[in-house]
KESEDO-227357 format. One record per residue (C-alpha): x, y, z. Coordinates in steps of 0.05 Angstrom, whole numbers, plus 5000, padded with zeros to 4 digits. Example, Ala and Ser with C-alpha at 12.3 -4.5 7.8 and 13.67 -1.06 7.14 Angstrom:
BEGIN
+------+------+------+
!    x !    y !    z !
+------+------+------+
! 5246 ! 4910 ! 5156 !
! 5273 ! 4979 ! 5143 !
+------+------+------+
//
This chain:
BEGIN
+------+------+------+
!    x !    y !    z !
+------+------+------+
! 2967 ! 2812 ! 3599 !
! 2990 ! 2772 ! 3659 !
! 2954 ! 2776 ! 3726 !
! 3013 ! 2811 ! 3758 !
! 3012 ! 2867 ! 3706 !
! 2937 ! 2878 ! 3718 !
! 2952 ! 2881 ! 3792 !
! 3010 ! 2928 ! 3779 !
! 2964 ! 2978 ! 3742 !
! 2915 ! 2976 ! 3800 !
! 2972 ! 2987 ! 3851 !
! 3000 ! 3046 ! 3811 !
! 2931 ! 3078 ! 3809 !
! 2926 ! 3072 ! 3884 !
! 2996 ! 3101 ! 3892 !
! 2981 ! 3159 ! 3846 !
! 2932 ! 3186 ! 3898 !
! 2987 ! 3193 ! 3949 !
! 3025 ! 3258 ! 3957 !
! 3094 ! 3259 ! 3925 !
! 3147 ! 3261 ! 3979 !
! 3221 ! 3275 ! 3980 !
! 3237 ! 3208 ! 4011 !
! 3296 ! 3196 ! 4056 !
! 3307 ! 3268 ! 4076 !
! 3352 ! 3242 ! 4130 !
! 3416 ! 3207 ! 4109 !
! 3446 ! 3148 ! 4145 !
! 3479 ! 3172 ! 4207 !
! 3426 ! 3221 ! 4228 !
! 3454 ! 3291 ! 4219 !
! 3507 ! 3272 ! 4167 !
! 3502 ! 3318 ! 4106 !
! 3473 ! 3293 ! 4040 !
! 3522 ! 3278 ! 3985 !
! 3525 ! 3328 ! 3927 !
! 3492 ! 3276 ! 3882 !
! 3432 ! 3274 ! 3928 !
! 3425 ! 3350 ! 3922 !
! 3432 ! 3344 ! 3846 !
! 3377 ! 3292 ! 3842 !
! 3331 ! 3334 ! 3887 !
! 3340 ! 3395 ! 3842 !
! 3342 ! 3362 ! 3774 !
! 3267 ! 3366 ! 3761 !
! 3256 ! 3291 ! 3757 !
! 3319 ! 3274 ! 3717 !
! 3316 ! 3331 ! 3667 !
! 3373 ! 3373 ! 3692 !
! 3404 ! 3410 ! 3633 !
! 3413 ! 3348 ! 3590 !
! 3376 ! 3379 ! 3531 !
! 3421 ! 3440 ! 3533 !
! 3484 ! 3397 ! 3538 !
! 3462 ! 3357 ! 3477 !
! 3452 ! 3421 ! 3438 !
! 3521 ! 3449 ! 3454 !
! 3561 ! 3444 ! 3389 !
! 3628 ! 3466 ! 3419 !
! 3644 ! 3400 ! 3453 !
! 3632 ! 3326 ! 3446 !
! 3620 ! 3324 ! 3522 !
! 3561 ! 3342 ! 3566 !
! 3564 ! 3379 ! 3632 !
! 3589 ! 3343 ! 3694 !
! 3520 ! 3343 ! 3727 !
! 3487 ! 3318 ! 3664 !
! 3538 ! 3261 ! 3660 !
! 3509 ! 3236 ! 3726 !
! 3436 ! 3247 ! 3707 !
! 3441 ! 3216 ! 3637 !
! 3456 ! 3149 ! 3670 !
! 3383 ! 3145 ! 3690 !
! 3366 ! 3150 ! 3616 !
! 3411 ! 3091 ! 3600 !
! 3476 ! 3125 ! 3577 !
! 3546 ! 3137 ! 3603 !
! 3595 ! 3188 ! 3577 !
! 3663 ! 3156 ! 3563 !
! 3724 ! 3171 ! 3521 !
! 3767 ! 3132 ! 3473 !
! 3827 ! 3124 ! 3518 !
! 3872 ! 3092 ! 3464 !
! 3872 ! 3160 ! 3429 !
! 3883 ! 3205 ! 3491 !
! 3958 ! 3216 ! 3481 !
! 3953 ! 3230 ! 3407 !
! 3894 ! 3279 ! 3415 !
! 3931 ! 3314 ! 3471 !
! 3991 ! 3325 ! 3426 !
! 3944 ! 3355 ! 3375 !
! 3913 ! 3399 ! 3428 !
! 3846 ! 3368 ! 3419 !
! 3796 ! 3349 ! 3473 !
! 3790 ! 3274 ! 3486 !
! 3747 ! 3236 ! 3437 !
! 3684 ! 3235 ! 3479 !
! 3636 ! 3179 ! 3464 !
! 3576 ! 3148 ! 3497 !
! 3556 ! 3079 ! 3520 !
! 3482 ! 3064 ! 3511 !
! 3451 ! 3006 ! 3550 !
! 3385 ! 2977 ! 3528 !
! 3333 ! 2952 ! 3577 !
! 3312 ! 2880 ! 3560 !
! 3276 ! 2847 ! 3619 !
! 3294 ! 2773 ! 3620 !
! 3338 ! 2783 ! 3559 !
! 3283 ! 2764 ! 3509 !
! 3282 ! 2798 ! 3440 !
! 3249 ! 2784 ! 3374 !
! 3289 ! 2769 ! 3311 !
! 3271 ! 2837 ! 3284 !
! 3295 ! 2871 ! 3348 !
! 3360 ! 2833 ! 3341 !
! 3367 ! 2859 ! 3270 !
! 3351 ! 2930 ! 3293 !
! 3404 ! 2928 ! 3348 !
! 3455 ! 2898 ! 3300 !
! 3442 ! 2954 ! 3250 !
! 3447 ! 3009 ! 3302 !
! 3514 ! 2983 ! 3325 !
! 3541 ! 2989 ! 3255 !
! 3508 ! 3056 ! 3240 !
! 3523 ! 3094 ! 3304 !
! 3569 ! 3052 ! 3348 !
! 3636 ! 3017 ! 3339 !
! 3606 ! 2961 ! 3296 !
! 3605 ! 2913 ! 3355 !
! 3550 ! 2891 ! 3402 !
! 3567 ! 2879 ! 3475 !
! 3523 ! 2827 ! 3509 !
! 3524 ! 2846 ! 3582 !
! 3522 ! 2806 ! 3647 !
! 3452 ! 2833 ! 3658 !
! 3421 ! 2802 ! 3596 !
! 3420 ! 2863 ! 3552 !
! 3454 ! 2899 ! 3494 !
! 3506 ! 2953 ! 3502 !
! 3529 ! 3001 ! 3447 !
! 3598 ! 3031 ! 3451 !
! 3628 ! 3090 ! 3413 !
! 3565 ! 3131 ! 3401 !
! 3580 ! 3205 ! 3388 !
! 3540 ! 3259 ! 3423 !
! 3510 ! 3283 ! 3358 !
! 3481 ! 3212 ! 3346 !
! 3459 ! 3199 ! 3417 !
! 3387 ! 3222 ! 3411 !
! 3376 ! 3189 ! 3343 !
! 3403 ! 3123 ! 3369 !
! 3357 ! 3123 ! 3430 !
! 3298 ! 3142 ! 3386 !
! 3312 ! 3083 ! 3340 !
! 3319 ! 3036 ! 3399 !
! 3250 ! 3058 ! 3422 !
! 3222 ! 3047 ! 3351 !
! 3243 ! 2974 ! 3359 !
! 3197 ! 2972 ! 3421 !
! 3257 ! 2969 ! 3469 !
! 3281 ! 3027 ! 3511 !
! 3340 ! 3051 ! 3554 !
! 3305 ! 3084 ! 3613 !
! 3331 ! 3059 ! 3680 !
! 3384 ! 3016 ! 3647 !
! 3432 ! 3054 ! 3692 !
! 3426 ! 3103 ! 3750 !
! 3400 ! 3101 ! 3822 !
! 3338 ! 3060 ! 3805 !
! 3320 ! 2988 ! 3794 !
! 3358 ! 2966 ! 3731 !
! 3346 ! 2912 ! 3679 !
! 3311 ! 2853 ! 3713 !
! 3344 ! 2786 ! 3700 !
! 3312 ! 2718 ! 3693 !
! 3336 ! 2647 ! 3680 !
! 3358 ! 2643 ! 3608 !
! 3313 ! 2597 ! 3567 !
! 3242 ! 2618 ! 3581 !
! 3216 ! 2562 ! 3536 !
! 3250 ! 2506 ! 3575 !
! 3186 ! 2494 ! 3615 !
! 3121 ! 2527 ! 3635 !
! 3153 ! 2550 ! 3699 !
! 3210 ! 2583 ! 3662 !
! 3159 ! 2622 ! 3621 !
! 3120 ! 2643 ! 3683 !
! 3183 ! 2667 ! 3718 !
! 3203 ! 2707 ! 3656 !
! 3134 ! 2740 ! 3656 !
! 3144 ! 2756 ! 3730 !
! 3210 ! 2790 ! 3712 !
! 3174 ! 2834 ! 3662 !
! 3122 ! 2852 ! 3714 !
! 3174 ! 2873 ! 3764 !
! 3209 ! 2914 ! 3711 !
! 3144 ! 2951 ! 3694 !
! 3127 ! 2962 ! 3766 !
! 3194 ! 2991 ! 3786 !
! 3205 ! 3035 ! 3725 !
! 3212 ! 3110 ! 3740 !
! 3150 ! 3149 ! 3721 !
! 3181 ! 3216 ! 3701 !
! 3163 ! 3245 ! 3632 !
! 3235 ! 3269 ! 3624 !
! 3257 ! 3209 ! 3583 !
! 3202 ! 3220 ! 3531 !
! 3212 ! 3295 ! 3529 !
! 3287 ! 3293 ! 3519 !
! 3295 ! 3233 ! 3473 !
! 3227 ! 3223 ! 3439 !
! 3207 ! 3295 ! 3430 !
! 3152 ! 3291 ! 3480 !
! 3119 ! 3230 ! 3450 !
! 3085 ! 3185 ! 3501 !
! 3081 ! 3110 ! 3501 !
! 3013 ! 3076 ! 3505 !
! 2981 ! 3094 ! 3570 !
! 3027 ! 3153 ! 3583 !
! 3069 ! 3166 ! 3644 !
! 3054 ! 3207 ! 3706 !
! 3094 ! 3269 ! 3724 !
! 3110 ! 3245 ! 3794 !
! 3150 ! 3190 ! 3828 !
! 3102 ! 3159 ! 3877 !
! 3152 ! 3103 ! 3892 !
! 3220 ! 3136 ! 3884 !
! 3208 ! 3208 ! 3904 !
! 3251 ! 3266 ! 3879 !
! 3317 ! 3235 ! 3900 !
! 3304 ! 3164 ! 3875 !
! 3346 ! 3110 ! 3909 !
! 3412 ! 3123 ! 3945 !
! 3450 ! 3079 ! 3894 !
! 3439 ! 3030 ! 3838 !
! 3392 ! 2972 ! 3851 !
! 3394 ! 2905 ! 3816 !
! 3341 ! 2850 ! 3814 !
! 3343 ! 2779 ! 3788 !
! 3303 ! 2715 ! 3788 !
! 3332 ! 2644 ! 3784 !
! 3304 ! 2574 ! 3777 !
! 3343 ! 2519 ! 3813 !
! 3384 ! 2480 ! 3797 !
! 3413 ! 2534 ! 3751 !
! 3439 ! 2599 ! 3781 !
! 3454 ! 2631 ! 3714 !
! 3433 ! 2700 ! 3738 !
! 3482 ! 2700 ! 3797 !
! 3423 ! 2712 ! 3843 !
! 3466 ! 2726 ! 3905 !
! 3502 ! 2784 ! 3871 !
! 3437 ! 2824 ! 3867 !
! 3406 ! 2874 ! 3916 !
! 3340 ! 2837 ! 3907 !
! 3334 ! 2764 ! 3887 !
! 3277 ! 2714 ! 3877 !
! 3292 ! 2639 ! 3877 !
! 3234 ! 2602 ! 3845 !
! 3205 ! 2546 ! 3887 !
! 3171 ! 2492 ! 3846 !
! 3126 ! 2437 ! 3872 !
! 3093 ! 2385 ! 3827 !
! 3120 ! 2424 ! 3767 !
! 3083 ! 2487 ! 3788 !
! 3111 ! 2553 ! 3813 !
! 3085 ! 2564 ! 3884 !
! 3127 ! 2623 ! 3905 !
! 3197 ! 2649 ! 3916 !
! 3252 ! 2649 ! 3967 !
! 3273 ! 2722 ! 3978 !
! 3346 ! 2744 ! 3979 !
! 3369 ! 2814 ! 3996 !
! 3434 ! 2852 ! 4001 !
! 3480 ! 2825 ! 3946 !
! 3531 ! 2868 ! 3910 !
! 3599 ! 2861 ! 3878 !
! 3634 ! 2928 ! 3879 !
! 3687 ! 2952 ! 3928 !
! 3742 ! 3004 ! 3927 !
! 3816 ! 2985 ! 3931 !
! 3846 ! 3006 ! 3997 !
! 3778 ! 3021 ! 4029 !
! 3761 ! 2963 ! 4077 !
! 3695 ! 2996 ! 4093 !
! 3673 ! 2973 ! 4024 !
! 3668 ! 2900 ! 4004 !
! 3630 ! 2852 ! 3958 !
! 3574 ! 2813 ! 3990 !
! 3529 ! 2755 ! 3975 !
! 3456 ! 2766 ! 3990 !
! 3422 ! 2738 ! 4052 !
! 3367 ! 2686 ! 4044 !
! 3311 ! 2717 ! 4086 !
! 3248 ! 2675 ! 4074 !
! 3193 ! 2650 ! 4028 !
! 3129 ! 2681 ! 4003 !
! 3073 ! 2658 ! 3955 !
! 3079 ! 2682 ! 3883 !
! 3017 ! 2727 ! 3889 !
! 3057 ! 2774 ! 3934 !
! 3114 ! 2784 ! 3885 !
! 3104 ! 2857 ! 3868 !
! 3087 ! 2877 ! 3940 !
! 3151 ! 2844 ! 3964 !
! 3193 ! 2876 ! 3909 !
! 3164 ! 2944 ! 3925 !
! 3174 ! 2933 ! 3999 !
! 3249 ! 2920 ! 3991 !
! 3256 ! 2982 ! 3947 !
! 3220 ! 3024 ! 3999 !
! 3266 ! 2997 ! 4054 !
! 3328 ! 3018 ! 4014 !
! 3296 ! 3084 ! 3993 !
! 3281 ! 3103 ! 4065 !
! 3343 ! 3075 ! 4101 !
! 3400 ! 3074 ! 4050 !
! 3461 ! 3117 ! 4061 !
! 3453 ! 3183 ! 4025 !
! 3516 ! 3214 ! 4053 !
! 3569 ! 3167 ! 4027 !
! 3557 ! 3135 ! 3959 !
! 3611 ! 3083 ! 3969 !
! 3568 ! 3055 ! 4026 !
! 3500 ! 3068 ! 3995 !
! 3481 ! 2999 ! 3966 !
! 3429 ! 2957 ! 4000 !
! 3484 ! 2908 ! 4024 !
! 3511 ! 2962 ! 4071 !
! 3441 ! 2981 ! 4094 !
! 3427 ! 2908 ! 4113 !
! 3494 ! 2902 ! 4151 !
! 3483 ! 2968 ! 4186 !
! 3411 ! 2957 ! 4208 !
! 3405 ! 2882 ! 4211 !
! 3355 ! 2831 ! 4184 !
! 3308 ! 2837 ! 4243 !
! 3297 ! 2910 ! 4226 !
! 3288 ! 2893 ! 4153 !
! 3233 ! 2842 ! 4170 !
! 3199 ! 2893 ! 4215 !
! 3200 ! 2946 ! 4160 !
! 3173 ! 2897 ! 4108 !
! 3115 ! 2882 ! 4155 !
! 3104 ! 2956 ! 4172 !
! 3106 ! 2981 ! 4100 !
! 3072 ! 2924 ! 4063 !
! 3040 ! 2880 ! 4116 !
! 3082 ! 2820 ! 4095 !
! 3111 ! 2768 ! 4141 !
! 3158 ! 2721 ! 4107 !
! 3153 ! 2646 ! 4118 !
! 3215 ! 2604 ! 4130 !
! 3256 ! 2594 ! 4067 !
! 3241 ! 2530 ! 4029 !
! 3295 ! 2481 ! 4008 !
! 3328 ! 2486 ! 3940 !
! 3394 ! 2468 ! 3909 !
! 3437 ! 2503 ! 3857 !
! 3485 ! 2460 ! 3817 !
! 3515 ! 2509 ! 3767 !
! 3521 ! 2582 ! 3747 !
! 3537 ! 2567 ! 3675 !
! 3498 ! 2565 ! 3609 !
! 3476 ! 2507 ! 3565 !
! 3508 ! 2505 ! 3496 !
! 3488 ! 2473 ! 3430 !
! 3421 ! 2444 ! 3412 !
! 3369 ! 2430 ! 3466 !
! 3296 ! 2411 ! 3458 !
! 3241 ! 2437 ! 3505 !
! 3176 ! 2406 ! 3527 !
! 3137 ! 2440 ! 3471 !
! 3179 ! 2407 ! 3417 !
! 3218 ! 2470 ! 3397 !
! 3294 ! 2470 ! 3392 !
! 3341 ! 2521 ! 3422 !
! 3414 ! 2533 ! 3407 !
! 3460 ! 2562 ! 3460 !
! 3515 ! 2604 ! 3427 !
! 3579 ! 2618 ! 3465 !
! 3601 ! 2691 ! 3457 !
! 3670 ! 2701 ! 3488 !
! 3672 ! 2761 ! 3534 !
! 3603 ! 2780 ! 3509 !
! 3633 ! 2815 ! 3449 !
! 3596 ! 2803 ! 3384 !
! 3641 ! 2825 ! 3327 !
! 3671 ! 2801 ! 3261 !
! 3744 ! 2790 ! 3273 !
! 3801 ! 2740 ! 3266 !
! 3763 ! 2700 ! 3213 !
! 3704 ! 2687 ! 3261 !
! 3644 ! 2726 ! 3237 !
! 3599 ! 2717 ! 3297 !
! 3561 ! 2782 ! 3287 !
! 3548 ! 2768 ! 3214 !
! 3527 ! 2696 ! 3230 !
! 3473 ! 2718 ! 3280 !
! 3449 ! 2772 ! 3232 !
! 3440 ! 2719 ! 3177 !
! 3403 ! 2674 ! 3226 !
! 3358 ! 2732 ! 3250 !
! 3337 ! 2745 ! 3178 !
! 3305 ! 2676 ! 3173 !
! 3290 ! 2661 ! 3246 !
! 3216 ! 2656 ! 3265 !
! 3228 ! 2652 ! 3340 !
! 3264 ! 2695 ! 3390 !
! 3334 ! 2709 ! 3417 !
! 3350 ! 2706 ! 3492 !
! 3410 ! 2741 ! 3521 !
! 3439 ! 2706 ! 3581 !
! 3471 ! 2731 ! 3645 !
! 3536 ! 2699 ! 3624 !
! 3542 ! 2743 ! 3562 !
! 3518 ! 2690 ! 3514 !
! 3456 ! 2683 ! 3470 !
! 3404 ! 2630 ! 3458 !
! 3372 ! 2623 ! 3389 !
! 3304 ! 2603 ! 3416 !
! 3239 ! 2572 ! 3390 !
! 3268 ! 2539 ! 3328 !
! 3220 ! 2492 ! 3293 !
! 3242 ! 2425 ! 3267 !
! 3236 ! 2451 ! 3196 !
! 3280 ! 2512 ! 3211 !
! 3332 ! 2474 ! 3251 !
! 3368 ! 2448 ! 3189 !
! 3371 ! 2518 ! 3158 !
! 3400 ! 2549 ! 3222 !
! 3448 ! 2491 ! 3230 !
! 3473 ! 2505 ! 3159 !
! 3485 ! 2578 ! 3175 !
! 3521 ! 2561 ! 3241 !
! 3569 ! 2517 ! 3202 !
! 3577 ! 2566 ! 3144 !
! 3600 ! 2621 ! 3191 !
! 3640 ! 2573 ! 3234 !
! 3604 ! 2591 ! 3298 !
! 3648 ! 2562 ! 3354 !
! 3639 ! 2488 ! 3366 !
! 3637 ! 2487 ! 3442 !
! 3657 ! 2413 ! 3443 !
! 3728 ! 2436 ! 3426 !
! 3732 ! 2490 ! 3480 !
! 3754 ! 2483 ! 3552 !
! 3701 ! 2486 ! 3605 !
! 3740 ! 2544 ! 3636 !
! 3731 ! 2584 ! 3572 !
! 3657 ! 2567 ! 3570 !
! 3650 ! 2591 ! 3642 !
! 3687 ! 2657 ! 3632 !
! 3663 ! 2729 ! 3637 !
! 3697 ! 2794 ! 3621 !
! 3675 ! 2867 ! 3630 !
! 3685 ! 2917 ! 3574 !
! 3742 ! 2955 ! 3608 !
! 3792 ! 2988 ! 3560 !
! 3791 ! 3027 ! 3515 !
! 3725 ! 3059 ! 3536 !
! 3713 ! 3052 ! 3610 !
! 3742 ! 3110 ! 3651 !
! 3746 ! 3066 ! 3713 !
! 3788 ! 3010 ! 3683 !
! 3860 ! 3002 ! 3706 !
! 3875 ! 2943 ! 3660 !
! 3850 ! 2903 ! 3600 !
! 3793 ! 2854 ! 3607 !
! 3748 ! 2838 ! 3547 !
! 3804 ! 2847 ! 3496 !
! 3852 ! 2805 ! 3539 !
! 3808 ! 2747 ! 3559 !
! 3815 ! 2704 ! 3496 !
! 3891 ! 2705 ! 3494 !
! 3897 ! 2693 ! 3569 !
! 3851 ! 2633 ! 3566 !
! 3893 ! 2606 ! 3508 !
! 3952 ! 2603 ! 3555 !
! 3913 ! 2574 ! 3613 !
! 3885 ! 2521 ! 3566 !
! 3955 ! 2493 ! 3557 !
! 3959 ! 2482 ! 3632 !
! 3890 ! 2451 ! 3633 !
! 3906 ! 2404 ! 3575 !
! 3971 ! 2382 ! 3608 !
! 3932 ! 2362 ! 3670 !
! 3871 ! 2331 ! 3637 !
! 3825 ! 2388 ! 3660 !
! 3798 ! 2414 ! 3594 !
! 3729 ! 2385 ! 3607 !
! 3728 ! 2402 ! 3682 !
! 3681 ! 2461 ! 3697 !
! 3720 ! 2520 ! 3729 !
! 3693 ! 2590 ! 3730 !
! 3740 ! 2648 ! 3714 !
! 3725 ! 2723 ! 3707 !
! 3769 ! 2782 ! 3689 !
! 3752 ! 2855 ! 3702 !
! 3789 ! 2919 ! 3692 !
! 3774 ! 2945 ! 3762 !
! 3739 ! 2926 ! 3827 !
! 3671 ! 2956 ! 3810 !
! 3646 ! 2886 ! 3797 !
! 3612 ! 2893 ! 3729 !
! 3634 ! 2823 ! 3711 !
! 3616 ! 2796 ! 3780 !
! 3689 ! 2774 ! 3791 !
! 3683 ! 2759 ! 3865 !
! 3636 ! 2700 ! 3852 !
! 3686 ! 2665 ! 3806 !
! 3730 ! 2607 ! 3828 !
! 3788 ! 2645 ! 3795 !
! 3784 ! 2720 ! 3785 !
! 3832 ! 2772 ! 3759 !
! 3817 ! 2844 ! 3778 !
! 3856 ! 2899 ! 3745 !
! 3902 ! 2943 ! 3787 !
! 3947 ! 2975 ! 3735 !
! 3964 ! 2963 ! 3661 !
! 3984 ! 2890 ! 3657 !
! 3976 ! 2879 ! 3732 !
! 3919 ! 2842 ! 3767 !
! 3898 ! 2819 ! 3836 !
! 3886 ! 2744 ! 3837 !
! 3826 ! 2718 ! 3876 !
! 3809 ! 2646 ! 3891 !
! 3757 ! 2605 ! 3928 !
! 3687 ! 2622 ! 3906 !
! 3642 ! 2562 ! 3893 !
! 3615 ! 2540 ! 3826 !
! 3543 ! 2554 ! 3844 !
! 3553 ! 2628 ! 3859 !
! 3537 ! 2624 ! 3934 !
! 3606 ! 2641 ! 3964 !
! 3654 ! 2698 ! 3952 !
! 3726 ! 2687 ! 3934 !
! 3784 ! 2719 ! 3971 !
! 3849 ! 2756 ! 3952 !
! 3905 ! 2706 ! 3939 !
! 3961 ! 2750 ! 3911 !
! 3966 ! 2824 ! 3892 !
! 3993 ! 2861 ! 3832 !
! 4013 ! 2802 ! 3789 !
! 4034 ! 2802 ! 3717 !
! 4009 ! 2750 ! 3668 !
! 4072 ! 2710 ! 3676 !
! 4065 ! 2711 ! 3752 !
! 3991 ! 2692 ! 3748 !
! 4005 ! 2632 ! 3703 !
! 4062 ! 2612 ! 3750 !
! 4014 ! 2614 ! 3809 !
! 3959 ! 2575 ! 3774 !
! 4003 ! 2521 ! 3745 !
! 4018 ! 2484 ! 3811 !
! 3948 ! 2495 ! 3838 !
! 3915 ! 2465 ! 3777 !
! 3965 ! 2407 ! 3776 !
! 3951 ! 2392 ! 3849 !
! 3876 ! 2397 ! 3835 !
! 3881 ! 2347 ! 3778 !
! 3919 ! 2297 ! 3822 !
! 3885 ! 2303 ! 3889 !
! 3814 ! 2330 ! 3879 !
! 3758 ! 2290 ! 3908 !
! 3701 ! 2262 ! 3866 !
! 3659 ! 2319 ! 3836 !
! 3699 ! 2370 ! 3876 !
! 3701 ! 2439 ! 3844 !
! 3765 ! 2480 ! 3842 !
! 3739 ! 2534 ! 3889 !
! 3723 ! 2483 ! 3942 !
! 3789 ! 2447 ! 3931 !
! 3833 ! 2508 ! 3945 !
! 3796 ! 2519 ! 4011 !
! 3800 ! 2445 ! 4032 !
! 3874 ! 2443 ! 4017 !
! 3888 ! 2508 ! 4055 !
! 3910 ! 2551 ! 3996 !
! 3859 ! 2604 ! 4014 !
! 3811 ! 2617 ! 4072 !
! 3736 ! 2615 ! 4057 !
! 3699 ! 2681 ! 4055 !
! 3637 ! 2667 ! 4096 !
! 3608 ! 2738 ! 4093 !
! 3622 ! 2804 ! 4059 !
! 3647 ! 2833 ! 4125 !
! 3705 ! 2783 ! 4127 !
! 3724 ! 2790 ! 4053 !
! 3786 ! 2829 ! 4073 !
! 3807 ! 2781 ! 4130 !
+------+------+------+
//
């Protein structure tokens, strides 16, 4: 047990003696009324609502509207199979309601057996695919209501869970991908687990509803000493990163920790607050935002600082208007001076000036790499994060075969890929043979743009998606690759992300090129983020078809190939050449 977890248990014991409070009884704006969701949370009996009754209703594949909101805290979303909507309507049937289940995997680390368990559940209860998410975890799609409880129970039997994978709480905590790359990487990954434990909701509802009242070791308290009855005003995301690699997109998170290393030892973290990707089309009061770098603190204060930021958002976030409820809006509304004062008042912490660091990339490492301990690790590219057997490429089967013999672990990355980690020299040959047998993609033959691409799930499941994303990404990149090849850019790193809407699940606004769905076959084109994930892009053209997007990119990429400066990335190039204006802050994203 790490020192931080021991400290965490002591801190929770201290907190349990405090009286439970309905925090943030006043919404932002003083007398502004609470949103209906805040009332629902206050009256839901610590996330119970009527979820159990909804699950037991045999007359529909859906659950009640209120329970659709509450079930997110338990790690599930109600969706529907939109490809079948018209046909089912003709047959006078209700939509084919299905559920997304998101697993909680702090730092993305799983055992080989857990990988096999998740693979089997996808086949048994889901759509026979595994989605690797941008938050280092698994996502199941297509789970029917009648199988929802059984699936979650089996996830828990694998010693994983789904609590707080969604909802107005701290979600899956991210950490730099390969925890075995160095001792510091391992320590940071342990810190991510400690934060996850400390910020997990304490309600018994999860165990009552899904595990028939069974309690995990140590039990859970029937109170929310940190969150209160209404939890947070909106979702809350946390990540840790180790320079020079920003593979967790640290500045897209509400709460971020940049590891500071001196003499090969972790001494502490630079703190970032107020990142977030979502905005609403046509609503300029909403915008994506990169987090502010606010200072440094020694590593021993990690949990206190994390809790202090959560308390700040709990007490001051907007509970009247959910579209302006993320921490990014709280920071812009109240200012960093107030934030520092509250961190001092609530936790007694004064941040030191931020220490210097440098990010060089936001991408993953592919192929075989050896770490300091002598073990080998293989980075597998998973296009769009979709693990499936299709088009002659049996990626899902390949990783299943490897998991059956693998003696190490698997690590999911924030870029929707996976690392086969801790491979001994003796096992390396066996795994290499399986990779070749199943024709796992040789990244040497792929464009750097493809290797630095991300796509959200979008259609056919997501109710928010206006356009294709995950299913469309491979064929779109095929067409862009022809432009890259013609201009000698196949091996030039360029980040591209496609999403079905502006909610930001694929973090599109931190890509050098981003396509955000507006309507079937139509996308907004954004340009100008930097390759290290520290600057937002900006809208270049609206409502473009594929043909129009390719026509726009062709001359830009040709000019880039001819006139770029040494080591200049595409996002920096389009700003230097005046194609797009730099976005210097979330508040000028729409300028």
